[in-house]
N, C-alpha and C positions, 0 to 999 in steps of 0.2 A: 237521217242517213249517217251523219257524223257520229252520233251516239252508238249506232250499230257497228260502224267501222272501228271506232276506238275500242269497243268491247272485244272484237275479234282480233285486233292487233295486240291485245294484252297477252303476253307469253305466260301461260299457265304451265308449270312444271309437273304438278302431281298427276294430271291425266296421262302424260307421256310415260311417267314412271310406272303407273298402273298398267298401261297398254303393254309396256315391255315385260312386266311380270306376268300378265295374263297370257300373252303370246308365247312366253317361255313355257308356261304350264301347258298350253295347247300343243306345243312341239313335243313335250314329254308324253302327253296323252295320245296324240295321233301317231307319234313315232313308235310307242310301245305296241299299239294295235297293229301297225304295219309290220313290225318285226315279228310279232306273234303270227300274223298271217303268212309270212314268208318262212316260218319255222325256225327263226333264229332265237326267239324266246319260246320256252316250252309252255308256259301258262301265264295267265293274267288273273290276279285276284280281283274278282268283280263283286262289289257289294250288291245285295239285293237278291233277286230270284236266282235259284240254282241254274247255272249254265245259261243265264239270260243273255249275257254278253256274246257268248259263242253262237247262240241261236240267231241273234240280230246280225252279228258281223259275218256269219256264214250264210246269210240269206242272199237271194239274188241281188238285193239292193246294196250289199256290202262290197260289191266288185264293180269297177269301171270297165275293165277289159280282161278277158281270160281265154286262153287256149291251152293246149297240152304242154306248152313250153313257157308261157308267159302269164303272169298273174299280177294285175295292177289293182290293188284294193282301193276302195273309196277313201280310206284313211290316208293314203299317200297324197291325195289332193288336199286334204286337210293339213297335212304336214307341210306341204309347199306353201299353202295359204298362210299359216301361222309364221313360217320362216320369213316370208315376204313382209308380213306386218312387222316383225321384229327388226328386220334389216332397215326398213323405211323409218321406223320409229327411232332407231339409233342414229341414222343419218340426220334426222330432224333435231334430235336432242343434242347431239354433239356439234350441230351446226357446221357439218362438213360443207354444206352449201349455204351461202349467205341468205339470211331471211329476207333480204331486199330483192333477191332474184326471183323471177317468175317461177323458176324450177322448184323453188322451196314451197311455194303455194301449190304447185301441181302435185308435189309429193303428198300434201294433205288431202288433195282430191283423190289421188290414187288410193290412199289409206281409207278414205271414206267409201269409195266404190267397192273395195275388197271387203271391208267390214259389213257394209250394207248387203252385198250379195251373199256373203257367207251366213249372215243372220237369216235371210229369207230361205236359203237352201237348208239350213239347220232346222227351220220351222217345218219344212216339207219332210225331212227325215224323221223328225219326232212324230209327226202325224202317221208316217208309214210304220214306225215302230209300234205305235199304239193301235192303229186300226188294222193294218195288214199282217204284221208279224206277231202282234199281241204278246210281246215279251218286253222285259226291261233291261236296258243296257246303261249302266252308270256312266261309262266313258263317253257314250253318245250324248247323254244329257249334259254332262260336264262341258263337252265341246260346244253345245248349243248355248249354254249359259255364258261361256267365255266369248263366243262370237257376238252375242247381244251386248255384253258388257263393253267389249272393245268398240262396238259401233256407237254406243252412248258416249263413251269417253272421247271418241273422235269428234263427235258433235260438240262436246263441251270444250275440248282443247284445241280443235282445229282452227286454222286461220283462213276463213272463207270470206268472200266478198259480201254475201248477204244470205239471210235465211231463206229468202225466196228462191234463189238459185239452188241452194242446198236441197230444198223441198222438192223441186221439180226434177232435179238430177236423181235424187234418191228414189222418187216415184218411178222414174224410167228404169233405173237399175233393178228395183224390186219387181216390177212387172216383167222385165226380160228374164230375170232369173226364175221367177215363179213359173212362167210359161215354159221355159226350157226344162226346168226341174220336173214339172208335171208330165211333159212329153217323155222324158227319160224314164221316169217312174213307171209310166204306163207300158213302155216298151219292154222293160225287164220283168214286169209282173208276170210270173208263170201262169197265173190263173186267166190271163188274157192273151195267151199265145194263139197265133193264127193256126188254123187247122191245116193238115197236109192231105195229100191225095191218099185215100184209103179205099179198101175194098168193101164190097157189100157184106162181107162176113164179120165186120166190126172187129178186125184184128189189126195189129200194128203192121206197117209195111216191112218188107224184107230188109235185112241188114246186109249191106253190100261190101263192107270193109273186111279186111283180113285180120285175124288175131295172131299176134306173136305168142311164143311160149310164155313170155313174161306176163302178158295180158291174161292168158288162160289160167296160169297159176294164181294170179291176183284175184281173178273172179272166183276161183275155187276157195281161196282164203276167205273172201267175203261171205260166201255161202256157209262155210264151216263156222264162221263167227255169227251166223244168223242175222247178217246185215241185209236189210230188205230195201228194194227199190220199188216205190209206188209210182205207177205209170197210168197213162190213158192212151188208148190206141190212136186217138186223133191228135195227140200232142206232139208238135214238131221238136220241142226241146227234149222230150223223152226219146224220140228217135235219134236225135243228135247224141244223147248220152250213150245209147246202145251202139251207135256207130263208132264212138271212141273205143269201146271194148272190142268191137269186131264180131263177126258172125259166130265163131266158135266159142269165144269167151262169154258172150251174152247168154248163150244157152246154159252156162254154169251158174248164172245169177239167180237169186230169188226175186222174181218180179211179180208184183201184185197188180192186177188190172183193176183200176178204180172207176172207170166209166160205167155208169149204170146200165148202159146198153151194150157194153163190151162183152166179147166172148169169154166165158169162164171168169166173169168178174167177181170180185169180193167187195162190192160197193159198201156193204154194211160195215165191214172191217175198216175200210178207209174212213168212213164217217166216224167210227168210234175212235180212231187214231187222230182225228182232227185234220186230215189231209185236205188242204184247200188249194194247193199249187203243185204242178207237175214239172219235172220229176221231183220226188221227195225221197230222201234216204233216212232210214231208221237205223241209227247207230247208238248202241248202248242206251236204248229207250228214249233217245232224243231224236226229234225230227228236224232234218236239214233240207230246205227247199232249194231247187235250182240245179242246173247242169253243173257237174263238177269235173275238173280235169282228173285224170287217173292219179297223177302225183298228189293232188290235193286230197283225194279219197284215201290214198295210201297213208298220208300224214294223219288224217282224221281217224283212221282205223289202226294206227300204229303198226302198219305192215313193215316187216323187216326183210322181206324178200327183194328180188331184183326189181328195181323201178325204172329200168331202161325200157320204156314202153314204145319206143319208136319202131 
């Protein structure tokens, strides 16, 4: 026990230096994605598959919360995570708190919990990227590598009581994050949306919202640009998307029915396009899945007209 204790009491500087470096890279990585999502950065140079990063980041899994006025991208959570790691690491490295105090040890445990949780969640996101989205995002892979590296460095450099405590706490954190992550992933998966009340005619329910002139003009613009919305009559997210446009504007959109038993469906076309989630938007020959706010669509399509869609 004394051997283990003396090993953990040894103050290793290099893991803390590397954690600070990796978390700073993580801040730059997730920060640039967040700024791009908010339209502050015009573009990101993403190595690999053409527009792979945009496909992944604009997928339903790229957003934590979104409505017509507020957009919280998943990358913002990553930015907060890396910022927290950097701040805690600096406090530990600069010995703002005495190493003899219990708070100092608690900071290492907090760092362990954050890095362990972010590593597991990154593993979930990489699997979603490969299996569900089927595209490659360099920035997403970089973030996963950084999270895992910080986790390993925390284990090496951390001052913990015992490996046994570390193992059981890590197992509990990993299981909790894994369970929560899988539930979240399943809820935002457009291919697993709950059905809505529909008529026997296999058509989408009526749109009940009103369209402002700005919404109608925007819908006409989308049609003129041959931007297509792929939909299914039973899909609640598709209905939500049409509700954002309103009754009059939705009539101006190019909407393709993808349900095999839907009225006037173009099921074969949807299969050829590789549509596996609804709604999906085809913009400049790229497919973007998930419900989009009108302002986000305006940004994605470079719309220069009035964006006051209230």
